[in-house]
N, C-alpha and C positions, 0 to 999 in steps of 0.2 A: 509480907508479900500477900497480895489478894488471892483469894481462892478462885478456882476456875468459875467462869460465868455460869456454866451449867449447874454448879452446885450452890450458887448463891440463892438466898431467899429474896424473892422479888420485892416483897412488902418491906423488908428491912432496908434494902437498897434504896427503894423509892422514898422511904421515910428519911433516910440520911440525906438524900438529894433535896427533898423538900425543905428540911430544916436548914440546910446549908443555903439554899436560895433565899429563904426568909431572912436569914442572918446577913447575907450579902447585901440585901436591900436595906435592912434596918440599920446595920452598922457600917456598911461598905465592905467590899471584898477584902481590902487590905487590913481592915481593923478586925476582921473575923479570924479567929484562930481555929485550928483543928479541935482544940479543947472545947471551944464554944459550941461547935457542931455536935460533939459527943454529948455534952451536957444537955443541949436542946433535944437531942434524939432520945435520951434516956438509955442509950446503949453503953456498953463498956468500951474502953479504948481498943481492946482486941477486936471487937466487932467492926469498928471503923476501918482498921487495917486489913480486915478480911475482905473489904470491898474496894478500898481506895489506897493508893500509895501516899498521896499528899493532897493538899488543897487544890493544886493545879489539876490533879487527876479528877477531882470533883467537878471543877469548872469544865474540863474536857468532856466529861460524861454528860453534863447539862447541855452543852453546845451540840454534841453529837446527837442527842435525843431531839433537840430543837431542829437541827437540819433535817433529820429523818422525818419529823412531822411536816415540815414545809414541803419536802419532796413527795411525801405520801399524798398530801392534799392535791398537789399538781397532777400526780399520776392518776389519781381517782377521777379528776376532772377530764383527763384525756380519754377516758373510757366513754364519755358522753358527748364530747365535742370534737368533731373532725375537721371543721373549718380552721385552717392554720392561722389565718388573720385573727379570728376571734379567740383562738387558743392562745396566741402570743399575748394578746392584751389581757384577757381574763385570768390567765395564770398569774399575772402580776398582781391583780386584784386579790386573788386567793393567797399569794405569798404575803402581801402586806396585811391581810386579814389575820393570818396566823401570828405575825408580829404583834398586831394590835390586841389579839386575844391573850397573848402571853407577855403582858406588860413587864412582869418581873424579869423574864429572860431577856427581853428587848433592852431593858435598862442595863443589865449586866453587860450585854454585848456592846452597847453604845458607850459605856463608861470605862471599861478596863483596858482598852487597846493602848499599847505603848508602855505599859507598866513594868513588864519584865519579859525576858526572852521566853520562858515557859508559857506565859499567858499569851504572848503574841503567836506562839506556836499553836496553841489551842484555837485562837481565832483564825489563823491561817488555814488550819485543817477544816474548820467550819465553812469558811468562805470558799476553799478549794472545792468542797462538795457542791456548793451552790453554783460555782462557776462551771464545773464539769457538767452539771445538769443543764445550765443555760446554754452552754456551747453545743451540747448534744441536740437540743431542741432547735437551735438555729440551723445547725447542719442538716437536720432532718427536713426542715423547710426548704433548704437549698437543693437537697437531693430529690425532693418531690417536685422541684421546679416551680415552687410557689414563691420563694424568696430570691432576691438578687444575689449574685455572687459577691459576698462581702468578706472582709477579714474577720473571722468569727470571734477570736479571743478578745480583740479590742472592744467589740460590741458588747460581749458578755461582761467585761470589766466596767464599761460605761453604765450598763444596767445596774450592776451591783453598787457602783458609786452613787448613783442617784438614790437608790434605796437606802443606803447608809446615811447619806446626807439628810434625807427627809426624816428618817428615824431619829437622828440626832436633833433635828429641829423640834420634833415632837416630844421626845423623851427627856432630853437634857436641857435644851433652851426653852422648852414649853412655849414656843412661838407659834405653833399651829396645833390644831386638834387632831386626833387620830383619824377622823373622817377626812379632814383636809389633806393629811398625809397620804391616805389611800387614793384620794381623787387626784392628787398631783402626780403620783407614781403612775396611775392609769393614764392620765393625760400625756405624760412623757412617752409612754409606750404606744399610745395611739399615734403620736407624731412619728416615732421611730418606725412603727409598723408601716406607715405610708411610704417610707423610704425603702423599706425592705421588700415589701410585696411587689411582685411583678404586675404591671397593669394596675398601678396604685389606685386605691379607692377614693 
């Protein structure tokens, strides 16, 4: 059973996560064992279980941290940009830039879906956090009278679907560059924003 987060050594936890991520990329998530992570980290078996329950718990921690980084970058941008039209578009550029800067995590996210129920649960929790944040921001635009009254959840799902598809084209299919991926997501959001914003630009 993992020890309480407050008592965990941050450096040890981060090293275990970083070793796991390296192995997930090099060997594939499914071919990486807990033993592999323990050996790569240089820690003992007990240390691993002080921090994580199992391999899915490691993946969950990686994705939770990733979601927090994405949301944090958007929140920071909100402190400097008040125009809701620009905010809607540029936050997507920021979101995809975080994906582009974290290529290893983007690859794990793009490749492991559908593999098992625990993994799908990890991904669902990751996506639910993003969807909640997207919905909140669209509702904010509606409440401020800047956006049209629209069904918020379907729009948020469409946003996430486009992001996932273009990530897949970049990471898995290697059919587009990361720059093209970002440009396509931004272009989609520019088009979407014209339909959302009252008195369209």
